[in-house]
C-alpha positions as CSV (number, residue, x, y, z in Angstrom):
1,M,5.6,-5.4,-6.2
2,R,7.1,-5.9,-2.7
3,F,9.2,-3.7,-1.5
4,K,10.7,-2.7,2.3
5,F,11.3,0.0,4.8
6,P,13.1,0.0,8.1
7,L,10.6,0.1,11.3
8,K,10.8,3.5,12.9
9,N,8.8,5.6,15.4
10,V,5.7,5.5,12.9
11,Q,3.5,2.6,12.3
12,P,3.3,1.2,9.1
13,R,-0.5,1.7,8.6
14,D,0.0,5.8,9.5
15,L,2.6,6.2,6.9
16,I,0.7,4.6,4.3
17,R,-2.3,6.6,5.6
18,K,0.5,9.2,4.5
19,C,0.4,8.3,1.2
20,S,-3.3,8.8,0.3
21,Y,-4.4,5.5,1.3
22,G,-7.6,4.8,3.0
23,E,-8.0,1.7,5.2
24,W,-10.3,-1.0,3.7
25,H,-12.1,-4.2,5.4
26,D,-12.5,-6.7,3.7
27,V,-14.7,-8.8,5.4
28,K,-14.9,-11.8,3.1
29,Y,-11.5,-12.2,3.7
30,N,-11.2,-11.0,7.0
31,K,-8.1,-9.2,6.3
32,V,-7.4,-5.2,6.4
33,S,-5.4,-3.3,3.3
34,Y,-5.5,0.1,1.6
35,T,-6.3,1.3,-1.0
36,R,-6.0,4.6,-3.4
37,K,-8.7,5.2,-5.6
38,L,-7.7,6.6,-9.1
39,S,-11.1,7.8,-10.7
40,G,-14.6,8.6,-8.9
41,G,-15.4,4.6,-8.8
42,N,-14.1,1.9,-6.7
43,Y,-11.5,0.8,-10.3
44,P,-8.8,0.9,-10.5
45,R,-7.4,1.7,-7.7
46,F,-4.1,0.6,-6.5
47,H,-3.9,-1.7,-3.3
48,V,-1.5,-2.3,-0.6
49,Y,-1.2,-5.0,2.1
50,L,1.3,-4.2,5.0
51,K,3.5,-7.0,6.8
52,E,5.5,-6.1,9.6
53,H,8.4,-8.2,10.8
54,D,10.6,-7.4,13.4
55,T,13.0,-4.6,11.9
56,Y,11.1,-3.4,9.0
57,F,7.6,-3.8,7.3
58,E,7.0,-5.1,3.6
59,V,4.6,-3.4,1.3
60,D,2.8,-5.3,-1.1
61,L,1.4,-3.3,-3.7
62,H,-0.5,-3.9,-6.9
63,L,-3.2,-2.1,-9.5
64,D,-6.4,-3.5,-9.5
65,Q,-8.3,-3.0,-12.6
66,K,-11.7,-4.3,-12.2
67,Q,-13.3,-6.1,-9.1
68,E,-13.2,-9.8,-9.1
69,S,-15.3,-12.2,-11.4
70,Y,-14.1,-15.3,-10.9
71,G,-15.6,-18.2,-8.6
72,V,-16.2,-18.6,-4.8
73,G,-12.6,-18.2,-3.4
74,H,-10.6,-16.9,-6.0
75,A,-9.3,-13.4,-5.5
76,H,-9.0,-11.2,-8.7
77,S,-6.1,-10.5,-10.7
78,G,-3.9,-7.5,-10.2
79,D,-1.2,-6.0,-12.1
80,Y,2.1,-6.5,-9.5
81,E,4.5,-4.7,-12.3
82,G,4.3,-2.4,-15.4
83,T,5.0,1.6,-15.5
84,A,2.3,2.7,-13.2
85,V,2.9,0.2,-10.7
86,E,6.3,1.2,-10.4
87,D,5.8,4.6,-10.4
88,E,3.6,4.5,-7.4
89,A,6.1,2.4,-5.5
90,R,8.6,5.1,-6.3
91,R,5.8,7.5,-4.7
92,I,5.4,5.8,-1.7
93,T,9.0,5.5,-0.9
94,E,9.2,9.6,-1.6
95,V,6.5,9.9,0.8
96,I,8.2,7.6,3.4
97,A,11.5,8.8,2.9
98,G,10.1,12.3,3.5
99,I,8.5,11.6,6.8
100,Y,12.0,9.8,8.1
101,N,13.9,12.8,6.9
102,R,11.7,14.8,8.9
103,L,11.8,12.5,12.0
104,V,15.7,12.9,12.0
105,K,15.1,16.7,11.7
106,D,12.9,16.7,14.8
107,K,15.2,15.1,17.1
108,K,18.1,17.5,16.3
């Protein structure tokens, strides 16, 4: 699931970290992403990629149920829709909206 936020005076990586996501460096694919574990192990977990544009940033969210099980060069599949993903997108949106609202109040 993809959704967008306007760029303001806060870095997207800082915003997603305020949503309880930790930075994850995938050395295999040389990518930085963010995860939020749902249990004591690595899976299941919500997984986010951030992409910055000129005036907004995009959150690409999915739910990893388990570690990849395909051959070399294939990423594992994730759930990109469904109730859990929709609920998490709503939670992220609420946290970021709250941060943006506080920024406006602090400027007054």
